[in-house]
Structure formats: structure tokens, C-alpha cells
C-alpha distance (Angstrom), angle and dihedral (degrees) to the residues before:
residue distance angle dihedral
M1 . . .
S2 3.75 . .
D3 3.78 118.5 .
P4 3.82 98.6 -129.3
G5 3.76 107.0 85.8
G6 3.80 91.2 -14.0
W7 3.78 91.3 160.2
I8 3.78 88.2 56.5
E9 3.80 91.6 55.0
Y10 3.80 90.9 53.0
G11 3.79 89.6 46.8
V12 3.82 91.5 51.9
I13 3.80 91.8 52.0
V14 3.80 94.3 46.4
G15 3.81 92.0 45.2
Y16 3.79 91.5 50.9
L17 3.80 93.7 50.1
V18 3.80 91.3 48.9
F19 3.81 88.7 48.6
L20 3.83 91.6 55.9
V21 3.80 90.7 51.7
A22 3.81 89.2 51.5
V23 3.81 90.3 52.9
G24 3.80 90.7 53.9
V25 3.81 92.3 49.1
V26 3.82 93.4 49.0
L27 3.80 93.3 48.2
R28 3.80 92.4 54.2
R29 3.80 87.3 92.1
F30 3.82 90.5 63.9
N31 3.83 89.9 66.6
S32 3.78 124.9 80.0
N33 3.82 103.4 142.0
V34 3.80 144.3 13.5
S35 3.80 93.1 -84.9
D36 3.82 90.6 56.1
Y37 3.79 93.0 45.0
F38 3.80 98.3 48.7
R39 3.83 104.5 28.8
A40 3.82 106.0 15.2
G41 3.80 90.5 -103.7
A42 3.84 88.5 -71.5
K43 3.82 86.8 -79.4
G44 3.81 100.9 110.1
K45 3.81 117.1 131.6
W46 3.81 120.3 -127.0
W47 3.81 94.3 -107.7
L48 3.81 91.9 52.1
V49 3.81 95.6 47.6
G50 3.82 93.4 38.7
A51 3.81 94.3 53.8
S52 3.81 89.8 45.9
A53 3.82 91.4 50.3
F54 3.81 89.5 49.5
M55 3.80 93.7 50.9
G56 3.80 92.2 43.7
A57 3.82 91.8 53.9
F58 3.80 93.9 72.8
S59 3.78 140.7 25.1
A60 3.80 137.0 -159.3
W61 3.82 84.5 -67.4
T62 3.82 85.2 85.6
F63 3.82 90.0 65.0
T64 3.81 95.7 35.6
G65 3.81 116.3 28.0
A66 3.82 96.9 21.5
A67 3.81 91.4 41.9
G68 3.81 88.2 50.7
A69 3.81 89.3 53.2
A70 3.82 89.7 50.9
Y71 3.82 89.9 49.0
E72 3.80 90.4 53.4
S73 3.81 102.2 33.1
G74 3.79 108.9 17.7
W75 3.78 124.3 -142.1
S76 3.81 96.6 -2.3
I77 3.81 92.1 94.6
M78 3.81 88.8 66.3
V79 3.82 88.5 76.1
I80 3.81 90.0 72.0
F81 3.80 92.7 49.9
F82 3.79 92.6 45.4
A83 3.80 85.1 55.4
N84 3.83 87.1 58.5
V85 3.80 89.3 51.8
L86 3.81 90.7 50.0
A87 3.80 90.7 49.8
F88 3.82 91.8 52.7
A89 3.81 88.6 47.9
V90 3.81 88.8 56.5
H91 3.81 88.3 50.1
A92 3.80 92.1 51.3
A93 3.80 93.8 45.6
L94 3.79 97.8 45.2
L95 3.78 124.9 -19.7
A96 3.82 108.5 50.7
P97 3.84 94.7 69.8
W98 3.81 90.1 45.1
F99 3.80 90.8 51.6
R100 3.81 93.3 51.4
Q101 3.79 91.7 45.3
L102 3.79 90.4 58.5
R103 3.83 84.3 81.1
A104 3.81 95.5 -147.9
I105 3.80 139.0 134.2
T106 3.83 100.7 -147.1
A107 3.80 135.3 26.8
P108 3.84 94.0 -122.0
E109 3.82 88.1 57.3
V110 3.81 87.5 60.2
I111 3.80 90.8 46.7
R112 3.81 87.9 54.2
M113 3.81 90.2 52.1
R114 3.81 90.3 50.2
F115 3.81 104.2 37.1
G116 3.80 109.0 7.9
P117 3.82 136.8 -108.8
A118 3.83 98.8 -56.3
T119 3.80 94.5 59.5
Q120 3.81 89.4 40.4
Q121 3.80 92.2 58.2
V122 3.82 94.2 46.0
Y123 3.80 92.0 52.6
A124 3.82 93.4 40.5
W125 3.80 92.0 57.2
L126 3.80 93.0 43.3
Y127 3.81 90.4 50.1
A128 3.80 91.9 47.9
V129 3.81 95.3 50.1
L130 3.80 97.0 40.6
G131 3.80 90.9 43.5
L132 3.79 91.9 57.3
L133 3.80 92.3 45.7
Y134 3.79 93.9 48.0
A135 3.79 93.6 47.4
S136 3.80 92.5 49.7
I137 3.83 90.7 46.8
W138 3.82 91.4 51.2
L139 3.77 90.3 49.6
W140 3.79 93.9 46.0
G141 3.80 94.6 45.7
L142 3.80 91.3 49.1
A143 3.80 91.2 49.3
I144 3.82 92.3 50.9
F145 3.79 90.5 51.9
I146 3.80 96.7 44.5
A147 3.81 92.4 46.9
A148 3.82 92.2 49.5
V149 3.80 97.3 48.0
F150 3.82 102.7 32.7
D151 3.77 128.9 44.9
F152 3.79 114.7 -116.6
T153 3.79 94.1 151.0
G154 3.81 93.4 117.8
P155 3.82 101.3 57.5
A156 3.82 92.3 33.7
T157 3.81 92.4 53.1
A158 3.79 91.3 46.0
L159 3.80 88.4 59.0
G160 3.81 93.1 43.0
M161 3.81 93.1 -115.2
G162 3.78 138.2 120.5
E163 3.80 116.7 -105.0
V164 3.81 94.4 -111.2
S165 3.81 92.7 50.4
F166 3.80 90.2 46.2
V167 3.83 93.0 55.0
I168 3.82 90.9 45.5
L169 3.79 93.0 51.0
V170 3.81 96.6 45.6
T171 3.81 97.4 42.6
G172 3.80 94.6 41.5
T173 3.81 92.6 48.9
V174 3.80 93.1 51.0
V175 3.81 92.4 49.8
L176 3.79 89.9 47.4
V177 3.82 94.6 50.4
Y178 3.79 99.2 48.7
S179 3.82 94.4 38.4
V180 3.80 92.8 51.5
A181 3.79 93.7 42.0
G182 3.79 99.0 48.7
G183 3.80 105.0 20.7
S184 3.80 118.5 -159.5
W185 3.82 91.6 -19.1
A186 3.82 90.0 60.5
V187 3.81 91.6 43.3
M188 3.80 92.5 54.3
A189 3.80 95.5 40.4
T190 3.79 93.4 49.8
D191 3.80 89.5 46.4
V192 3.81 89.3 56.4
L193 3.80 92.0 47.9
Q194 3.80 91.6 46.7
S195 3.80 90.9 50.7
L196 3.81 89.4 51.6
I197 3.81 88.8 59.8
L198 3.79 95.7 39.1
I199 3.81 96.3 52.7
P200 3.83 101.2 54.0
L201 3.79 93.8 35.6
T202 3.80 94.3 53.5
L203 3.82 89.9 44.7
L204 3.79 89.0 52.2
V205 3.82 94.6 48.1
A206 3.82 90.2 49.7
F207 3.82 91.7 48.7
L208 3.81 93.8 48.1
C209 3.81 91.2 47.4
L210 3.80 91.0 51.0
R211 3.80 89.6 49.0
Q212 3.80 88.0 53.1
V213 3.82 92.0 59.7
G214 3.79 100.0 34.4
G215 3.79 101.8 -92.5
V216 3.78 131.4 -69.1
S217 3.80 92.7 -43.2
G218 3.81 90.4 50.6
M219 3.80 91.5 50.9
L220 3.81 92.5 49.1
Q221 3.80 90.5 47.1
G222 3.80 90.1 49.8
I223 3.80 90.7 52.0
H224 3.80 89.5 50.6
D225 3.81 93.7 46.8
A226 3.80 90.7 50.5
G227 3.80 90.0 54.7
L228 3.81 91.8 -116.5
A229 3.81 100.5 117.4
N230 3.81 95.8 105.6
H231 3.79 94.1 34.5
F232 3.82 91.5 52.9
G233 3.82 95.8 49.2
I234 3.80 118.3 125.3
I235 3.81 90.4 -122.9
T236 3.81 116.0 34.3
R237 3.78 134.6 -168.4
P238 3.82 117.7 -102.0
G239 3.78 107.7 -89.2
E240 3.82 95.3 24.1
H241 3.81 90.0 119.4
N242 3.80 97.7 30.5
A243 3.80 127.0 20.0
D244 3.81 93.6 -156.9
A245 3.81 108.2 95.0
T246 3.83 90.7 -160.8
N247 3.81 90.8 62.2
P248 3.84 118.3 89.6
D249 3.83 88.3 -135.6
Y250 3.81 87.1 67.2
W251 3.83 86.0 82.3
K252 3.79 97.5 43.6
Y253 3.84 113.6 139.0
T254 3.83 95.2 -5.6
W255 3.82 124.2 135.4
Q256 3.79 88.3 -91.0
F257 3.79 89.9 54.6
A258 3.82 92.3 47.7
I259 3.80 94.0 50.1
A260 3.81 91.5 47.4
A261 3.82 91.7 48.9
L262 3.81 92.2 51.1
I263 3.80 92.1 48.2
Y264 3.80 93.8 44.6
K265 3.79 95.0 51.5
T266 3.79 94.0 43.3
V267 3.81 92.7 51.2
T268 3.80 97.9 41.9
F269 3.83 90.9 45.6
S270 3.82 92.0 49.7
T271 3.78 100.3 63.9
I272 3.76 139.1 106.3
D273 3.81 88.4 -106.1
V274 3.81 92.6 61.0
A275 3.81 89.7 47.5
Q276 3.80 88.8 82.8
K277 3.82 89.3 75.8
Y278 3.80 88.5 72.0
F279 3.81 102.2 38.5
G280 3.81 90.8 94.5
V281 3.82 98.4 53.6
K282 3.80 120.8 99.7
N283 3.81 101.6 -115.7
G284 3.79 145.0 -26.0
K285 3.81 95.0 -79.2
E286 3.79 92.1 53.9
A287 3.81 90.3 45.3
R288 3.80 88.5 57.2
M289 3.82 90.8 49.9
A290 3.81 90.8 48.1
A291 3.82 90.4 54.3
L292 3.81 90.8 48.8
L293 3.81 90.8 51.7
A294 3.82 92.9 48.1
G295 3.81 91.8 48.1
G296 3.80 92.6 46.3
L297 3.79 92.4 50.8
M298 3.81 90.7 47.6
L299 3.82 91.1 50.8
A300 3.80 92.2 49.4
G301 3.79 92.2 45.4
M302 3.80 96.2 51.3
L303 3.81 89.6 55.6
F304 3.83 91.4 60.4
W305 3.82 108.5 24.3
F306 3.80 96.4 77.1
I307 3.80 100.1 45.6
P308 3.86 93.2 83.5
P309 3.85 97.0 54.2
I310 3.80 90.9 46.5
V311 3.80 90.8 50.6
A312 3.82 88.0 47.0
R313 3.82 87.9 57.6
L314 3.82 89.3 54.4
E315 3.82 99.4 39.6
W316 3.80 113.1 20.6
A317 3.82 106.8 26.1
D318 3.82 91.5 132.0
Q319 3.80 91.9 55.2
V320 3.79 91.6 48.8
A321 3.80 92.0 49.8
A322 3.82 90.4 51.6
V323 3.83 94.2 59.6
Q324 3.81 112.2 111.6
M325 3.80 98.3 -124.7
S326 3.78 132.6 116.7
K327 3.82 87.2 -116.3
P328 3.83 108.7 26.2
A329 3.82 92.3 -173.7
E330 3.81 88.0 74.1
A331 3.81 88.3 68.6
A332 3.83 92.0 58.9
Y333 3.81 96.3 102.7
A334 3.79 93.0 47.8
I335 3.81 92.1 47.5
A336 3.80 90.2 51.9
G337 3.79 90.6 50.1
L338 3.80 92.9 48.2
N339 3.81 89.5 54.1
V340 3.80 99.3 47.8
L341 3.81 108.6 26.8
P342 3.81 121.4 90.5
A343 3.79 121.7 -122.7
G344 3.78 108.4 -79.7
L345 3.79 95.7 37.2
I346 3.80 95.6 63.7
G347 3.78 87.5 72.7
L348 3.80 87.9 51.0
M349 3.80 89.6 53.3
V350 3.82 88.1 56.9
V351 3.80 86.8 47.7
A352 3.82 91.0 52.0
M353 3.80 91.1 52.5
L354 3.78 90.5 46.2
S355 3.81 88.9 49.2
A356 3.78 93.3 53.5
T357 3.80 91.3 57.8
M358 3.80 97.5 33.3
S359 3.81 90.3 55.8
S360 3.81 90.0 56.5
M361 3.81 92.3 43.3
D362 3.80 96.9 49.6
S363 3.81 92.3 47.4
G364 3.80 90.0 48.1
L365 3.80 92.7 47.5
N366 3.80 93.2 50.6
K367 3.80 91.2 43.9
N368 3.82 94.0 49.0
A369 3.79 92.0 47.3
A370 3.80 88.7 51.8
V371 3.81 91.5 51.2
F372 3.80 92.0 50.2
T373 3.81 93.8 45.7
R374 3.80 98.1 42.5
D375 3.82 103.2 30.7
I376 3.81 114.0 18.8
Y377 3.83 102.5 35.9
P378 3.84 94.3 50.8
M379 3.83 89.0 53.7
F380 3.81 89.9 57.3
G381 3.79 89.0 45.0
R382 3.79 92.0 56.2
L383 3.81 90.8 43.7
F384 3.83 93.1 55.1
G385 3.79 97.0 35.1
V386 3.80 95.8 -107.3
G387 3.78 115.6 145.3
E388 3.78 125.2 -120.9
P389 3.83 111.5 -76.9
G390 3.79 116.1 -109.0
P391 3.82 122.8 -117.3
G392 3.80 94.1 -91.9
L393 3.80 94.4 47.8
S394 3.82 91.6 45.6
Y395 3.79 90.6 53.2
L396 3.82 91.7 49.4
L397 3.81 90.8 44.7
G398 3.81 89.5 52.8
Q399 3.80 91.4 54.7
I400 3.81 93.4 46.1
T401 3.80 90.6 48.0
S402 3.81 91.1 49.9
V403 3.80 90.3 53.9
A404 3.80 93.1 47.3
L405 3.81 94.5 47.1
G406 3.80 91.8 45.4
L407 3.80 91.0 53.8
I408 3.81 90.9 47.8
I409 3.82 90.3 52.9
I410 3.81 91.5 51.1
L411 3.81 92.8 46.4
L412 3.81 92.3 48.0
A413 3.80 91.1 50.5
L414 3.83 90.5 48.7
Y415 3.80 89.6 49.0
F416 3.81 92.3 52.5
A417 3.80 90.2 47.5
A418 3.82 90.6 53.6
Q419 3.81 94.5 53.9
E420 3.78 115.9 97.4
G421 3.79 89.9 -152.9
G422 3.79 91.8 44.5
K423 3.76 95.0 124.9
G424 3.79 91.3 64.8
V425 3.80 92.0 47.5
F426 3.79 89.9 48.2
E427 3.81 93.7 52.6
A428 3.80 92.7 43.1
M429 3.81 91.4 54.1
L430 3.79 91.7 48.7
N431 3.80 88.9 52.1
V432 3.79 91.8 49.7
G433 3.80 89.9 49.7
A434 3.80 91.9 51.1
M435 3.79 90.1 47.6
L436 3.83 92.2 54.7
T437 3.79 102.2 38.2
L438 3.80 100.5 73.2
P439 3.84 97.1 40.1
M440 3.82 88.9 52.3
S441 3.80 93.6 44.6
V442 3.82 101.7 49.2
P443 3.85 97.6 68.2
L444 3.81 92.2 41.0
C445 3.80 89.2 54.3
L446 3.80 97.4 43.9
S447 3.80 92.1 45.9
L448 3.81 89.2 67.5
F449 3.81 89.8 63.4
I450 3.82 107.3 25.1
R451 3.79 113.3 63.9
R452 3.78 106.3 176.2
V453 3.79 105.9 74.1
P454 3.83 128.3 113.1
P455 3.83 120.9 -102.5
W456 3.82 92.8 -102.1
A457 3.83 94.6 52.9
A458 3.82 95.4 102.9
M459 3.80 95.6 49.6
A460 3.81 92.2 45.4
T461 3.81 90.9 50.3
V462 3.80 91.8 51.5
L463 3.80 92.4 49.9
V464 3.82 93.6 48.7
T465 3.81 93.6 45.6
L466 3.79 91.2 50.9
I467 3.83 87.9 69.5
P468 3.84 96.2 70.8
S469 3.81 88.5 34.4
A470 3.79 89.7 58.6
W471 3.80 90.5 46.4
S472 3.80 90.1 51.0
F473 3.79 91.3 49.0
G474 3.80 92.8 51.0
A475 3.82 99.0 37.6
G476 3.78 112.2 117.0
K477 3.81 93.7 17.5
G478 3.79 116.5 117.0
W479 3.80 95.7 -136.7
W480 3.83 91.0 55.9
A481 3.81 94.5 50.7
H482 3.79 90.6 44.9
M483 3.80 90.5 52.0
L484 3.82 91.2 52.8
G485 3.81 95.1 44.2
P486 3.83 137.7 -13.8
D487 3.80 93.2 -130.4
R488 3.77 106.4 43.3
S489 3.78 97.6 -167.0
A490 3.80 96.6 42.9
S491 3.79 105.4 35.8
L492 3.82 97.9 46.6
P493 3.81 115.7 62.1
G494 3.80 127.7 -140.3
W495 3.77 120.7 -42.0
I496 3.82 92.3 -0.2
G497 3.79 89.8 65.0
S498 3.80 93.2 47.1
W499 3.82 91.7 49.4
V500 3.80 90.1 53.5
V501 3.79 97.3 43.2
T502 3.82 94.9 46.5
G503 3.78 128.5 48.1
W504 3.78 119.4 -108.2
P505 3.81 117.4 -104.8
Y506 3.80 115.8 -125.9
H507 3.79 96.0 -104.5
R508 3.82 93.0 52.0
T509 3.80 92.1 53.1
V510 3.81 93.3 48.0
L511 3.80 97.8 44.2
I512 3.82 95.8 44.0
N513 3.80 93.1 45.8
L514 3.79 90.3 46.8
A515 3.81 93.7 48.8
T516 3.80 91.4 46.1
G517 3.79 92.3 49.6
I518 3.81 94.2 48.2
L519 3.80 92.9 47.7
A520 3.81 92.8 46.2
F521 3.82 92.9 49.2
C522 3.81 93.9 45.6
A523 3.80 90.5 47.0
T524 3.81 88.4 67.3
I525 3.82 93.6 57.6
P526 3.85 95.1 89.8
L527 3.81 88.0 55.5
W528 3.82 91.6 62.1
R529 3.79 89.3 95.8
S530 3.80 88.9 63.9
A531 3.81 91.2 60.7
S532 3.79 117.9 105.8
A533 3.78 123.0 -105.2
G534 3.80 89.4 -114.2
Y535 3.79 92.2 56.0
R536 3.81 92.0 47.4
A537 3.80 89.8 53.0
Q538 3.82 89.6 48.3
V539 3.82 91.2 54.3
G540 3.79 90.7 48.8
E541 3.82 90.5 51.9
F542 3.83 90.1 49.3
F543 3.80 94.2 56.2
T544 3.81 92.8 41.3
R545 3.80 89.4 52.9
M546 3.82 93.1 46.5
H547 3.81 93.2 52.3
T548 3.82 97.8 41.9
P549 3.85 112.7 99.2
I550 3.80 119.6 -123.3
D551 3.81 118.4 -103.8
F552 3.80 95.5 -155.0
E553 3.81 99.8 -169.2
R554 3.79 93.6 48.0
E555 3.81 98.8 39.3
V556 3.81 102.3 34.5
G557 3.77 109.1 14.0
Q558 3.77 130.8 -149.2
A559 3.80 118.6 18.4
N560 3.81 126.0 -135.5
D561 3.81 98.4 -156.1
G562 3.79 93.0 137.4
Q563 3.80 93.2 51.3
Q564 3.80 91.5 52.0
L565 3.80 91.3 51.3
R566 3.80 93.6 45.2
V567 3.80 98.7 46.4
V568 3.81 97.3 43.8
G569 3.81 91.5 40.3
T570 3.80 92.2 51.8
F571 3.78 92.8 49.5
A572 3.82 90.7 47.1
A573 3.80 92.1 50.0
I574 3.81 91.4 50.2
M575 3.79 92.0 47.0
G576 3.81 92.8 47.2
G577 3.79 91.9 49.7
A578 3.80 92.0 49.4
I579 3.82 91.2 51.6
A580 3.81 92.4 47.6
L581 3.82 90.3 52.3
L582 3.81 88.5 63.2
S583 3.81 86.9 74.2
L584 3.81 89.4 67.1
L585 3.80 96.1 55.9
P586 3.82 114.6 112.6
I587 3.80 98.7 -111.4
K588 3.79 107.9 149.5
E589 3.81 92.9 -160.2
N590 3.82 90.8 64.2
D591 3.80 113.9 84.9
L592 3.82 126.4 -169.5
S593 3.81 94.1 -81.3
D594 3.81 90.3 50.5
R595 3.78 90.8 52.7
A596 3.80 90.2 47.0
A597 3.82 88.6 54.2
I598 3.81 90.4 54.2
V599 3.81 91.0 48.4
F600 3.82 89.7 50.5
V601 3.81 92.6 57.6
G602 3.80 94.4 42.1
G603 3.80 92.1 42.8
F604 3.80 92.4 51.6
V605 3.82 92.4 52.4
G606 3.81 92.8 42.8
L607 3.81 93.0 46.9
V608 3.78 92.6 53.7
G609 3.80 88.7 47.6
G610 3.80 90.5 52.1
V611 3.80 91.9 49.7
L612 3.81 90.3 51.5
I613 3.83 91.5 49.7
L614 3.82 91.7 49.9
A615 3.79 89.8 47.9
A616 3.82 89.3 51.9
R617 3.80 91.3 52.7
S618 3.80 91.3 48.3
F619 3.80 90.5 48.6
D620 3.81 92.2 49.9
R621 3.81 91.4 48.2
N622 3.80 92.7 50.6
A623 3.80 90.7 46.2
R624 3.82 91.4 53.0
E625 3.79 91.2 49.0
A626 3.79 92.0 48.8
H627 3.80 90.9 47.9
S628 3.80 90.7 49.9
D629 3.79 91.6 50.1
D630 3.81 92.4 48.3
S631 3.80 92.6 48.1
G632 3.77 92.4 48.2
A633 3.78 91.5 51.5
G634 3.78 92.2 47.4
G635 3.79 89.9 -116.0
E636 3.74 127.5 149.0
T637 3.79 116.0 -104.7
P638 3.77 122.8 -138.4
A639 3.79 89.1 -113.0
K640 3.81 90.0 67.3
D641 3.76 89.2 60.3
V642 3.81 93.2 61.4
G643 3.78 94.4 89.4
R644 3.76 96.4 55.5
A645 3.81 90.5 40.0
S646 3.80 94.3 56.0
A647 3.78 92.7 82.1
A648 3.79 91.0 54.5
A649 3.79 95.1 41.9
S650 3.79 95.3 80.2
G651 3.79 90.5 56.9
A652 3.79 97.7 39.5
């Protein structure tokens, strides 16, 4: 942590973490059943779900790994984030309303509707295991970065822990407490509040970095003067980053890479698994608006997030190189922030990076707990002759599961941190995750459009697509070539030998896996006629359900739009005011412009909070007037429909 006002930075971080716990405790009252706990009772407004989807779409990797790529290669990394924008555009245009209209609580429930219980269980277990691994990796990677760039030696030593373990324990515990306390309501509310800090802070860091180099024109001139103009282009020539044509990096950020990235994101974002983002929104129209908001925020963010690491390459390359990390470039964003932010906001920059990962962790924790409670536990119940748990027991089971899974995530992250060879394990797990993601996604995407396939089509597609995935994973590794032939160059003819000897570039892996998955899935279409009449009827019901609009009052009941606006707005106003007060602290290093920067961040958060509070008051006033008019006319108010809607609420 920086020396000026260092105690303030620690105070900001601690205050923020305590604040998140308070949000979770307050939002406990929004939960009364499993539907509330895991999907906000299907009452979430578009702005709440959209901001949560935006925050859940990226982690601290954006400000570490992606920022490191921008530091090394310039604007090319924006291709990946534009792919996110394109995926959200597809959601808004088509898929988001379909996803909400599935009327489910977990993704495996939808898989059961589409393919039956066998495929549901396979995917449920894969989701559960991979979800835990990913969450622990995010937490561990964030802790390594934070410990390397910022100084937490004092509190870590006081507790007799290493810095990495200290960050893991503190961050993981906070996520666990507010996620368990408030369920999906707390997850979405904290995501909104975290986005309200992230947006103005990243705008400010980008502005201050541009001011450092003389604006946009100064930055572009600096890139040109450093001889990086071609190297930093969005699309590069093959070999621009590596002159060795046998190296997969030879194809980094080329047109082939860009096309593969766009396809990969669009496919993996257009699956039944991703549908869970929209289960908590009120109806299809609001799901569409939520996707538009998430895509718009992603588009705005990508235009500013990578200015600081590029400026760091021009201005503070020596400082970046001095960071004690295996890949110092990943500290570029933090180094830029340390050089331009005033005392008081450096702690908020740590908070923003924590937020980016915490938002992915809390969503994953809530999602995994839902899968275990709704999909895995009932399977064991049927196996051992135990009946389905009632609403109260399911709610309690969801909370207990959340606690257990949260502790497992923390323990896994601490285990990885304790391994001397952890870096290799970390990279191996990322590779395994990449190898599984596309094979699992292709059938779940195609199944939304192609009806006539047998119930085992998804599992068969995954198994077939794992063949090129395994080849991709092993390509370029000596043990793989040795297994296929003792003399690599002699025993393997032509292109087969070259694909074994050299690693696969990114675009080859994506395009071959995609083609294999599509062909394998479509190959099962002729076998539709072998499916039973019951399964055919089940598929028909699935598509009818997906395309039938939501009748909110009949299926869910009474909305709580005003409460959402009031609670989140109040928390935002408090948080914005607390940030603005930092400008009044007697820190001699902060001049008037530094204090104005602090007020900008606090004012932005507080202003949004004020707008939400005013909107809540307007909503309440209109609701009272409507209620008065209905009562006067002897009409029936929506509230009277809650009783008969309760039976449908669990399935809506």
C-alpha cells in the first residue's frame, strides 16, 4: 500500500468489506423460500439483474491478466471484450426472454426438461466440481496479485499468516457471509454497488493516465514514438508477437484469433448454463433490458479499462518490471493506479479489483448451492428412498450448502497457495477448464434451436468433442508425441505430425472443437425417430414453455420494485457519502485536484443512489394512487391475486 495516508487505505478496504456484510444482513428479509434465495423470487428489476450480469461476466483477470495483455500487445485484447458485448447483444435480441421463460431455478433443471434426468445429473456434477475449482482459482489468483502489488505484511504477520493466505481468508469469508445471509438478493445488490464503484473509479484512472501523457493524441504519439504502432494494433500480422511459426503465439491476435474469440464467446454465452443469469428477472421484456444494460456497460468499460496499462508501458515500465510476480506485466493496471490516484482512492482501487472477483465468486457460490440443493440432493433422496424436502427444509438446506461450499472454496484456495509448485497446478487447471468449456457448451447451445435429437445427444456430443480437445491439450508436449509414436517426425505423416509436435493455436482449438461438436450433435438427428413418445412430448413442452411469455401477476404475484429501488439506493447514497468524506481528511499529499477526484467518485455513487431513492418514492406514490383508484372502483388489486399465484410461483 502507498505510504501517504496508508492507514486510510486500510480503513477504506476494511470499511468496504464490513459494508458488504451489512448489505447481506439487511437483505435477509427479502428471502422466505428457495425461489427467493436462489433467484430473487423472479422479481428482480432489469437494472438489478443487468448490473449483476455485467459484474459476473468478468473477474479481477480484467485488471491483471487482460491488463497484462494490453501492456504487452496493446488494443488487441479488446477483441475478447467485444466478443462479450456481442454475446450480450445476442441475449438482448433473442435469448434473454427465452431464458427467463424457462421458469426454472437452476440450469440443470432446464437440462432435465430438455434431455432428461441422466444428462441433468452429468451436467450438475460437472458444474458443481468445476464451479468450486474456478471460484478457488479466482480467489487464489486475486490473492497472489494483491499480495505482490500491495503491502499487507502488517495485518498478515499479526495473524501469523502469509500475505496470500491472509487475502484469501479475509476476502473469502466476506463473500461467504453476505452470500449466505442474503442469498441471490444480496448477490445482485452487492453487484450493483460494486459496479457503482468500479465505473467511476476506472473512468478516473483512465482520465488521469491520459492527462499524464497529454491526452489521447499524446498517448497515440507515445505509442508511435516507442515503435509500437504495428505491435499494438487490434488485428496483427501472424508472427508479430512471435517469429517462430511453430509456436502457437505466432497466431496471437490475428484475424483467425479474432474470429475464434467472437465465435467462442457467442457460443459459450448462448447456452442453458448461462440462462441462470436471467432466472431472477421479472419477465422476458425485463430480461431483454437487463442484457442491453450489461452489454452497454461492457462496451463502455472496454473503451477505458486498457488505457492505464498502455500508459504504464509508456511511462512506468521500470516499475512494472520490478514487481515480484511471475508475470510482472499483470501488475500494469495497479502500477498505473498507484502513480495517478490520490491517497484515499488507492484503497478503493484495491476494492474495485476485489469487487471484480467477488462478484464472480458470490454468483458462483449461490449458483452452485442452488445446483446442489435442487439437482444433486434430490437424486440422493430418490436413491435412498427419502422424500422431496419441503419448502422450509429446502431453504435451510440451501443456506447450509452455501456455507459448506464457501468453506471448501476458501480451503482449496489456501491449499493452492501453500503448494510450492502451485503455478503449474494453476495453469493445468485453467487448461482443463478451457478444454471442457466448449465441448459442454455446444450441445447446450444447439439444443435451444434444434428440437429433434435423442435424449443422449448432449452427452454423446461432449464425449466426441473431447477427442480433439484432448489432442489440443496434449499437442506440443513430449509425452503426447511419444505416446502416439516413438519417432515423432518419422512415424507421423504430414500435418498429423506437425499438429502433434507443435502446440495448437487458440483459433485452431476453438474452430475444430466447434466443428466437431456441431457435426456430432447433428449426426444424432436421424435417431430422433427412435426416441420414445414420452420424450417427444417432453421436448414439445420444453419449447412451448420457452416461447410462452411470463404473466407476472398470475405466475409470481406481487412485485417489490419500490423496495429494490429504496434499499439499493439507500446503500449507494451512504457509500457515496462515505467516499466523498475522504476528501476532507487532512492528508497533505492531496491537493485540490486530488480532493476533487475523490468527490467525483463519491458523488457519482451518491448521485445514482439519490436517483434510485427518488424513483422508489415515485413508484410508491403511483402504486398508492393506483390502489386508491382500484379500491374506489370496486376492482381487484394485484395484491389479492397473490394467494392463487403462490402455487405457480415456485415454477415461474
